[in-house]
Each structure stands twice: as structure tokens, then as C-alpha cells.
N, C-alpha and C positions, 0 to 999 in steps of 0.2 A: 256311746258308753251306756250300759245298762244300769239304770238307777231304780228297778221295780222294788226291790227289797225294802222293807220298812225299817226304821230304827224302832227298836221295841218300845211298846207302850203307846197310851194315847193320853187324854187329859188327866192331870193329877186328881185323885179322889177329892181332896178338900175343895178343889175349884168346881168339880162336878156337884157336890154336895150344895155349895153356895148358890149355883145357877137353880138347882131343883128347888131350894127352898123359896128363892124369888119367884119362880114361875108358879107355885102353889099359892103364894100370897096373892098373886096378881089375879090368878084366875078365881079364887074365893072372894076376892074383895069387891068387885064390881063387874056387873054383867057387861058392861060396855067394854070393858078391857078383855073380858073373856071372850067376847064376841071377835075380838082382833085377833086372838090366836087362830081362829078358823079361816081368817081372811087369807087369800092366796098370796104367797110370798113374791116379793118383789123380783123381777129378772136380774137386776144387777144392784150390788150394795153401793150406796151413795158414798162418794169420797168427800169428806168435808174440807173446804177450802183452807188453806193454812196461810196465816198472816204472821207466823213467827218460825224464823229458822233456827232449828236445834242443832247444834254440833256437839259431838262428843270428843273432847281432846285426849282423854286418857281413860283407861279402865285397868284397874289392878285388885287383885291378880287377874291375869288374863284367863286362867284355868283354876278356879279356886277348888279348895277342898274343904271337908268339914272343920268348922271352928273358924275359917277365915272370915274377914269382913271386906265385902266388895265395896270399892270406891270409884265412883265414876265423876269424872270432872267435865265440865263443858261449858257452853255458852248458849245464850239464847238471844235472838236479835228481833226486835219488833220491826218487821218489814212493812207493816200496814201504816195507815194514816192516822190511826186512832190510838189513843193512850189505853193500855190493857191495866186494870185494876183487879185487886183482890186475886192474883194469879199465884200459882205454884207449880213446881217442876216435880213431878211423880215418876215412879218407876212401875212398869207394867211387865210382868212375867207370864209368857203364854205357856201353853202346853208343849211337850217335846214334839219337835218336828219329826215327820215320819221318813223322809228320805232327802237326798241331796239335792233333788230338784226343788223341793219345798224350802231349801235354804236359799236357793237363788231366786226363787219367787219372792220371798220374803224380803230379800235384800234390794230387789228392783221395785218394791211396793213403795208408792209416795202417798203422802196424806194419811190422816186418820180415817179409819173405817170402822164405824160402830157396828158391833156384831161380829167383827172378825178380830179386831185388835182387843186384847184382854184388858180387863180392868186394873186399876192401880192397886198397889200393896198397900198396907198400912199407911194412912196419911200421917203417922208419926215420923216417917221417914222421908217426908217430902220437904221441899225448901220453898218458903213462902216468898213470894215477891210483892210487895204492897203495890207498886206502880211501875209500869215499864212503857215510857214515852215512845212515840214513833221514832224509828232509826236509831234506837239506843240499844246498846249490848250491855248484857248482864251476865256475869260468871256465876256458876253454880257448882257445888259439890254435893253428890248424893252418897251417904255412907250407910250401907245396910248389912247387918250379919247375914251370913249365907243361910243360917238356918231359918230365917223369916221368909225365904223366898219359895219355900214349899217344893224343892226339888226333890220329889221322891223316888226317882230312878235314874239310871245313867241314859243320857241323851244329850241332844243339842236343843236348847231352850231360846225362844225368841225373848229379848229384851227389848222393851220400848220405854224410851226416856220422852215424856210429854210435857207441854206446857198448857196448863188450863187456866181461863180467866174470863173476864167479861168486858165488854166495850159499850160505848153507848148504842151502837146499832145491834149488839149482841147481849142483852142485859142479863140473860140467864148464863151460867157457867158452861163454856164449851172448851174442846180441846182445839187449841189454835195453832199447834205445831207438834210434830212427833219426829224423832229419829230412831230407826231400829237397828239392832246389832244382836249378836249371838253370845250365849254362855254355854261353853262346853263344860258338861259335868261328868265327870268320872272320877270320883274321890278316892277310890281304890284302884289298884293296877289290875286291869283286866286279866282273865285267865289266858287269852289269846291276844297277843299284841302285834300288830303290823309292823313289819321292818320298813322303815323309811329313809331313802337315800336323798341327800340334798346336795345338788351339784353346785359349787362355789367358783363362779368363772373369774379368771384374770386374764382379760382380753382388752386389748385397746387398738386404735388405728395406727396405720403405717406413719412412721416419723422419719425413717432413715433413707437418704437418697442413694444412688449408685456412686456418688462422688467420694473419694478418699483422698487423704493427704500423700504426699510422696515420701513421707517419714517412715521409719521401720515399722510403726505400729499401724500404719495405714489409718490415720485419724479420720473416723467417719464424719459426714456432713449432714446434718439433720435439716429436714424441711422447715421446722421451726422448733421453738424450745416449749411448747405447750406440754409435753409430757411431763415437765417438772411440776406443773400445776396439779397434775394427777397424783403424783407420788409424794409431794410435800405434805406436812401434817395438815389433815382436814380434807385433803384432796381425795378424790374418788377411789383410785386405787389404795392409797394410804389407809382409806377406811375399810375397804374391802379385806385388807391384811389385819389391821387391828381388831376388826369384829370377828373375821374367820378364825383367828387363832385360838378361841375358846369354844368354837362350836363343832360338834361332829358332823363335819362335812366332807366330801370328796373335792378337792381341788382339781379343776380343770384349766389348764394354762396354755396359752399360745406361747411357745418357745421364742418366738420373734420378740415378745415383750421382755423376756429376761435378757436376750442378746442386747437389745436397744439400752436397756437400764445398765446392764454390766459395761457397755461401750461407754456410757455416760461417767462411770467410775473412773475410766482410764484416761479420760480427756475427749472431748468432741467439740465440733464446730457447728455453727448454726447459720443457714443461709440467710442473707439479708436480702431486700426487696431489689438492690441494685445488681443482683447476682454474685456479689462477693460472699464472703463467710467470716463470722467472727467467732472468737473462742467462747464455748460455752461456760456458764458460771454456775451450774447446779450439780458439780461432781459430789459435793457432800451430802445433798439431798438423796442422790442416787444411792450412795453407799449406805445411808441409814435405811432405805426402803428395802434393799436387797438383804440387808442385816435382818430386819425384822421379819421378811419373808422367809428367809432360811430357818429362823427359829421357829416360826408359826407351823411349817409343814412337816416338822420333825415328827416322826411316828404316825403321820396321816398318809392317806392313800393320794397320789398325784397321778393324775391322767394328763399326758402331754398330747395336744391336738398337733397334726402336721405343721411344719413350720409356717408362719404367718397366716394359720387358719384359713386354708383354701375355700373358696365358695364351690361346695361339691355339686349344688344344683346348676350353677352357671357351667361348670365344666361338664356336666351331664348333658345339659340341653343345647350347649353352644360351642363347647371347646373339644369334645371328645372326637369330632371328625377333622379337627385341625392337627396335622401330623406333629407328633412329638409332645403334645400338651398333656395327655395322661401320664407320659413318662416322667413329669415333674413331681408326682405325688410320692414315689417311692424315695427319692432323695430328701424331700420334705418331712417323710416319716423318720427317716434314719437320723435326720439332723435333729429331731425333736428330743428323743431320749438322751442323745449325747448333751443337749443344750442344758436339761434339768439336771443331769448328772454333774456337769461341769460347773454350773453356776450355783445350784442349790444343794448339791452334794447329797441327794436322795435319789432313789430309783424311781422310774416313771413308766406307767403303762402307756403303749401306744396302740392298743387294741380297740380303741373306740373312735368312731368318727361321729359327727355332729352336724348334720346339715341344717340350714338356717330353720329356726321355729321347729325343728323337728319334722317338716313336711318331706315326705318321700314319695317316690314312684319307682318302677323298676330300673330305670336308668340310673337314678341317683344312688340306689342300693348297689349297683354295679360298679360305679365309679368310687363309692364309698369304701368299698371292700377290695378294690383293685390293688392297694398298696399293701395289704395284708391285715387290715382291722377286721375283726370277726364279729364286732358288736356295732350296731347302728344306733344312735340315740334318737328315737322318734317321739310323737307325742300322740295321745289317744284321740286328738281330733283329726289325726290323719289315717289311723286304722278304724274303720267302722264297725262297732260291735254288732252282733246279731241280737242280742238281748236274750238270748237262751239261757244264759248263766243265772241271770238275776242278780248280779252282783258284779262289781269292778273286780276283773282279774289281776294277777300279778304282772309285773312289767315285762318279765322276760318271755319272749315269743319266738319261737324257732320258724324262720321264714324261708329255710331251704338253702342248699349249698352250704351248709355249715355256718350259716349266718343267723344271729340272733338279733332280733329287733328289740332293744330295751325301751319299753313304751312308758314315758313320762305321763303323769295325770295332768290333763289340760288345765283343769280347775285350779290346782295347786301351782302350777307352773307359771300361769298367767296373772296370779294374784295380785302381784305388786308392778304391774306394768304402767299403773296410772301415775298421776302426779301425788307423790306421796310427801310433798313439801307441807301440805296442809296437815296438821296434826290430827283433825278429825278423819281425813281421808286413811290415814296411816293406821289409826286406831281400828276403824271399821275394817280394813284389809285384813290386819292380823286376827281379829275375831273371826272373820269369815273363814280364813286359812284354817285356823284351829278347829272351827266347826266342821269344815269339810273332812279334815284328817280323822276326827272322831267319828264322823258318820260313815267313813270306809271301814273302820275297824267293827262298827256295830252292825254292818251288813251280815245277813244270815248266811254263814256258811262256817264249817267247822276247820277249815284249812287256813293256816297262817299265810298271809299274802304278803308280797313285797312291792313297794310303791317308790317311785322315784319323781323327783322334782327337778326340772331343768328351766331355771328362770331366764330372763333375757340376758343375752350375751355381755352387755355393758351396762349394769345397773348404775343410776345416779347415786349420789351420796344418800339422799333421803331414802331411795328405793333399797339400797343396802342395809341401811339401819332398820327399816321395817322388815325386811327379810330376816335379819338377825334377831329382831324382837319375836318373830313369829316362831324361828327355831328354838329360841330360848324357852318359848311357851311349851314347847314339847319335851323339854329336858327333865320334866318329873318322870317321864317314861311310863305313865299310867295306861296309855293305849298306843303309843308306838315305841319302838326301840330303834336306835340308829344303826345303819348299815352302810358300807361304802359301795361304790359302783360296781366293783368286781364281783361282790357278794349278790348284787341285784341281778347281774347278767347271768349268774349261775344257779340262781333259784329255780326250784321246781316249777315249769310252766303249768298253767290251768289247762287241762285237756280241751276244753270247750271255748277257749279264748280265740279272738280273731286272729288270724296269721296271714291273711290275703294282702299283699301289698296293693294300695290303689293304683288305678291305671294313670298314665300320663295327662289324660284329660281331666283328672281330678285335682291336679296340683294347683295350688291358689294362685289366682290370676294376679292379685296384688303383689305376691312375691316374685312371680315370673317377669313382671314388668321392671323390677329392680335388679335383674341379672346382668352380668356382663354380657356384651354382645359378641358375635362371632369376630368382628373387626378387632375386639380386644385381644383375643387369642392369636389372631393372625399377626398382630403387632408384636405379641410376645415370642411367637416363632421366629419372627424376623430377627429380634434381639438375640434370641438363643443362636440362630445361625450365624449372626455376625460375631458373637462370643466364640462361637466353635472354631471359626475361620480364623480369629485374632490369637487365641491362646496357642496355637500350634507353632508360632514363631517365636514366643516368648522363652527365656531362659529361667524365668519364675512364674509360671502360668498361674499358680495359686493366688498371686496378687491381684489378678482380675477375676479368676474363675469363682472364688469364694464371694466376694462382695457383689458380683453382678448375678451369681446363682441365687443368693438370698434375695436380691431385687427382684428377679423374675418370679420368685415364690410371692413375694409381696404384691406383684401386680395382678396376682389371682386371689387376693384376700377377701374374705366375707366383708371386711370393714369398708370397701368401697360401695357397697350398697347404698343407695340413695345420694351418692356423690359422683355421679356419671361424669360431670365435667372435670373434676378434680382427678378422678381416676385416669381420664384420657390425658390429661396434662402430664401427670406423673409418668405414663408409658413413654410419651413423646420426648420428655426430658432425659428418661434412661436411654433411649436409644441415640439421642442426639449427642449425649456425653460419650458413649460408647464408640460412635462413629469419630467423634474428636479425638479419642485415644489411638485408634486405628490409624488416623491420618498423621500421627507424629512419626510413623514410619513410611517413609515415601522417597521416591527418586525426585532429586532436586530439578526443578525446570532448567533446560540447558539452551544456550544461545546457538545459533546457527555456525557452523563451522565450514573450514575449507580444507580439502585434503589435496595437498600439492605433492605430486609424486606418485609412483605406482603403488607404494604401500606405506601406511603410517598407522598410529594407534587413536583411537577415539576414547577419550576419558568421560565416564559416566558416574555421577556421584549418588550415594545413597544416605539420607539422614535419619538419624534415630534420636528423637527428642524425649524418650521414655527415660525412666530412671533406671531401667533394666536392659540387659543386652537382648538382642534379637539374633536369632540363627535360623537355620533350616529354611532360609530363603534362596531364590534363585532369580538373578538379574539377566533377563533376555533382550537381546537388541536385534531388531530385524529392519532388513533394508526393503523398501518398497519397490526397488528396481535392481534386483540382483545382477542383471546384465551390465550395469554400469557401476554398482558398488556392491563389493562382497565383503563378508565376514567369514573368514577361512575359506572352505570350500563350497559354502552355501550362502544363503541370502540372510542367515540369522546365526547368532551365537549366543550362549549363555555362560555364566559363572555363578558359582555358589557364593553367598554373601553372609558374612557375620558381622554385625555392628555392635561396638559397646554402647552402653547407655549414655545419652548426652553426646554422642560423637557422629562424625560423617566419615563414611568410607567410599573411596574413589576406586573404581574399577576400569581398567584399560581394556579396550577391545581391538585387536589388529584388524585393519581394513584394507582392502585391494580396490583399486580403480580401475576399471576395464574400459572406460568411456568417460568422456567429459560431459559435465552437466550437473544440475541439482538433483539430489535424491534425497526423499524424506525417510528418516529413520525413526523407528519407534522403540522406546525403552520401557519395559514392564516388568515389575515384580510378581513372582509366583511362588505359592507355598511348595513345600516338598511333595504335595499331592497334585501339583500342576494346576492349581486354581489361582486365577488372577487375583493379585493383592495390591489395593490401592489404585489410583489413576495412572494411566499411561502417560508417557510423556513424548512429544513429538518434535523433532527439529531437523533441520535441512543441512546436508552435507554438500558442498559444492565440489564435485569430483572432477580431477583433470587426467586425461589420458596422454602420456608421452611415448611416441612411437620410435623405433630404431632410426628411421629416416630422419627425423627431427633431431635425434641425438647426434648424426653424422652432420648434419648441417651446422648445429651448434658447435660441434668439435671443429669443423673446418674454419667457422668464423673465428673460433678462439685461436686457431693455429695461424691463420692470416694476421690476426692482431698481434701474436707474439713476434712473427717474422718482421712485420712492420716495426715492431719496437726495436728488434736488434739492428735492423738497418738504420733507423734513425739514430740509435746509440753509436753504432760504428762511424757514421758521418759525422756526428758531433765530436767524436773522439779526435778524427783526423783534423778537423778545423782547430780543435784545440791545440793539437801538437804543432802545426804550422804557426800558430800564433805564438806560441812559445819559442819556436826557433828564430823567428824574426826580432823578437824581444832580445834573445841573446847577442845579436850583432851590434848593437847600439854601444857608444863609449861608456865606460864606468865613470861614475860620479867622482872617482879618486884620481883622473888624469890631469897634467898640468893644463894652468889656465891660459889657453892658447886660443886663437880664432883660426879656423880653417881658412887657407887661401885657395881660390879656384882659378886655374889656368884654363884659358879658352882652347879648345883643341886637344887639350890634354886629358888623359883618363885617370891621372894621378894627381894627389895632392902632396906637396911639400911645405916644410916648415923652415923658413930662413931666419938665422939668428943673426940679428944685426947688432 
């Protein structure tokens, strides 16, 4: 970025006059000192060692105007081993800094430098500290009317807050510690004000798994309940909404975050360490956050990133050669606009893509625009300026093929990436941000320019609060005026601005190391193929296509950067769960069977343990030895199968045995496209052949048995008749009581009545 142009002006006139008077007195008063004037200048200025740590806790107002009183609060800590006495905290105001690089050099300077650091202002505004023992902290408050600072023209002034005092080893007063910051001075609105766009990101990490309940609403299962910590009062995302609602910012939102919180409002479950899930308990928190966000974005510009904020650089460098991967971007973009409209009831633009840290190369640009976006948010440290302009150009840069690179200012965009928990760090960051914004506007050009700020994707609470303080510091509108992101993208480009996209070799190595590997996209492709194969048999495919489609987008999220192990586990669990669902539709294992007779039916059962019906399935059975066992006229047969949810369907296949012996039979489900579905099942059929000769032998044997039975029956009947006849020839039990008389030689018996 070119920073050759000066901020107008040099040292204030009163300061120059004071230095001049002191020089004349020294030269006239003593020849010895006069001789020193002509001595060679030292090669480098000595930096005085600091024994006091000076911290600036607050500064108000951050950008004063005439008539204001500047109040600086802070602390001093004696880090040395000696007690400091006769000390005071004073304010030093330097000349206006000449360019943006001077701001950075001053901010990075440590220790007091005599001759470089300016002298103190009127001692009447100093804070006296009689004694500061070793390791002791002392608070201070400096209060100075702005008109006492001798700010004679618009510009960025260096402020130095120093502690001076004496110790036993340093009996003369010395500066023992100093902290530098900046005072932007533009008391009246500039004739030419820069347009400044601040991106306000609402992005979080992936929380939703692929698992859903079997109920009508398909209650989602979350990885954990940590999102509730971000959206509850005081949480990171709650603060982003609370702070952003009163700021002139452009909201850049990941629609997955909206869907996730919206799901919480309808009831959700949370996975437990043992693999089970329990009911989520933060429904009310989610409702409150969504309500606050909906109110905050009314009348504001909203940009929706593709669903789940896909990692464009990873896609470009590792995913584009894996078939089907880039095809995920268009559905992710389509879902984005619908999500914002459905949940927040406001329109959203999907014409912007945002690679990580704004780092681009030709492949990233191609991927970023493949889903229809015409604007790529990049950063000035990704496009190298030639320096020919002499000032920082506007954000919009045409880079060919109808694509605009919206180049965010790197200094402003990275201003709050550090630890802002410390009040001193936050105060310095705000003042440095304001200083750079004013320095941009004071660069020598007659053209009004447009600048964009793209901060880190997921600011912490303290970073968000510091960002908000900086944006509020600009609301006076004296050197900037707010603009939305669409206005920045359509602003008139500077003709001499850099537009060449850096080559692949210039992509930052530290960012490349965090990208998703090729194996990640191969796993994603496997999951997509499994899903495509599964949904064709379902009566209600949306019940799996929507949740798994969203999950596949989440597998490519930028939020996995720096969390490679967690990302891998997430992908594995998604695939395992999907396979588990597909296995709920299966051929039930079958025991071996015996086929007795020339023909019979073989039953095969298909089980559907899903809650919905399955159709368009074909069940095919195949004989391993058609010469012994046939289905119809060939060795295989098939039938269409439809099975209701949570039911089992049995299909019967006619079979013919042509020879005796065991035959292996395979039962396999297929989709209507002829693709095998699920595991094949194998079982053995013991086939038995029965020939005509065998049938004659069996028939003859049966006939002989019948004839033998008839003969035995007739024989038994004759014997029974003979026995009955003999029985009828015996006397009756009702005859007279006589005894028979026997006569030898006579064949008759007579009865003699005596």
C-alpha cells in the first residue's frame, strides 16, 4: 500500500519558536555548549531504560473538538527495585505525523528518546506522585483543555504520557517510563470525507450434527450446548448484536448460525459423552437472541455468506479436483438468501464472497465467483500496490471477468486482533484506528475515496467492544461518512490502483497449513454419493436430503481451520450415521432351506426400520447353479418391493429343482437404476430331483400295500364270520335245566323222563 503522501503540515509554530529560543540561549551563554553544537551528531539516539510501566486505561473524547477537555486515565507501576520520589505524570504532544507509516513507527517505539519525544506541556496539568515504591501501582487522571495542546491544524498528533522522577541511583530528574498514543484532530467536518464501510460479522462454529429425531419436526441433535454461551446475555454473539444495532455497519451473516439458533427455538437435543442425547434447555435464550437480531438488522444492509461459510481457499487448493465438490457452492448460496428472509424477515445480498483473511489467488477467485458472486472481499496486504498513486486507492478494483475485488484496508481490518481484555490495549487500538482513518482522508488527492474494514470473522467479546468504540469514534462524521458494502463495491475505482491478483505462490503459508486436505473432500464426496444412493428409495426424501445436505456444507466450513482433528471426527460421524440409516432397509438373513419336489416357493423378507416408507426397490434372487435349481426359466428372478415404515415385507419366489444337491442362492436389493443396495444375503437350498421311474416305483409300492391290505381285510372278515356261526350253534341260556346223556355208539342224545 502506498503511503508516500504526507499529512499536511510540520511542527506547530509555537513549538518551533520555543526550540529556537532555547537554541539561541545555549549558543550565546557558554562557548563550551556552543562548541557542542558543531560536534558530529550521534549515529543513533539513545533509548533511556524504563523502570516504570505506564498504561493508558481510557481516553475521552477519542476524537475531541474545540472546547473539549481531554481526560486520560491510566496507571503507573514501578517495575524497578528502587523507590521513585518527586515524580509526576505529564503529557507530551508531538508535531503532526507526516504519513501512515509514521503512525506505525511511533506505535511500535519503546522507551523514551530524548530529542525525538516532545517536551511536556504546561506542568500545571501534571499529576504529582510524591513516592512510588518498588512494585507498587498508582492510578492517575490527566485532565487538559484541548486548547492548551497547541493543535494548530488538522492531523494526527502523537501523545506521550510519561512518568518522571528521581531515584537513589538517578538523583537528577529523568523520564522513567512513557506510553505513546494518538490524538486525531479534525474539529470541523472536512470538505472531502472518505466513505467507510465496516463489516460486522455474525459467524460461529458448526454445532449441528446430521442426526435428527424421528418426530415430525425432525428435532436436531447438537454436538454440544456451547452456542447458548455465545448468545446468552454477555456472550460473544449477544454482544455483537447489542453493540451493532446502534452502529452504521453492514451485517455479514452465516445463514447456518441463523438456522441453528432457529432450531433451538423449536426444541433441540444435545449429544452426551455416552453417545445418547438429552433435551436442550436454552430455548428461551435462543428466542431472545433472534428477536434482538431481527430488530437490529431492520433497515440495515445484510450480506449472507454461502450456507456454513465454506472455506473457499481449501476448495480452490484441495477440493476443486474432487468430483462434485464445487457443485455444493450453488445450493449453499441459494439456501443463504432463503435463510435470512425466513428467519430475520429482511432481504439479503449473496453477491459477496469472503476468503479467509481476504487472501486470494487466481484459483480462489475462480471458486469464489463460481456460485454467482461478483464481489470478492480481499485485503490490501493481498494486492501489492505499485506506489505510483501516492495514496491509498478506493476499495473497489475490477479484476476481470466482471468480478470486483473489494479491497479492505489491512491496517484498519487487523486493528483489533490482539488481546483487547486489557483496557490499555483496547484504548491504544481505538486511537490507532482513528489515527489511520484520519490519515487516509488527509492524503493528497482531490477524489473522494471509499474504504472497507473486514475484521476477524469471530471477534471475542472484548474485541467486539473495542471495535464498537472505534466505530463510535467516527460517528461525528468529520472525516468519514458511513457507507454499506454494496456502495463500496460499486464506487468508482481509482484508475491507477493495483488490480493484479497475486499468484498461487504468494498465498500465505500459514493459511495454507490450516486448509482442509484432499482427504476431507474425498470423504465429503463419499457421503454425498451415499446420500444420493439412499434418497431414491425413500417416499419422503426431504427428511434426509435437507439435514444431510446442510451437514455436508458444514463439513466444508471455514470454522474448522485450526481444528483438524475435530473436523475429521465430524466427517466420520456424519458418514457413520448415514450408513446406519441405509442399513435400516435390508434383506433379513435367511436360514438354509430344503426344496422337496419338482417345484416350490422360496420366501425372502425385506425389513424397513425407518419411520417412512421405501419404494422403487427391486429384490433379486440368483441361483449359483441353474442346472440344479432354477427361478422361472433362468437362474435368477426379481420382484419390485415396497415396504411401509417399521414393517417387514416377505416376497415369494417360485423355484424348480432339476437335480438333487445343495445350491447357494443370493438375495440382493437394487435401486430402480440397477445399483446394488445394502448387503447381499446368501443361503443354501437343498434341491431334490424326483424322476418318472422313481414315481412308478413309488406308485407300485403303494399299490402292493393297498392289495395286501385288502387281502388281509378279507381274510380277517372270513375268520370273523366262521366264529360267529359256531357261536350260534350252542344252547341258549334259557333251555330246561337238564344234563345231557351220552350213549356209546350212538350219534344222538336223548332225554329220559323218569
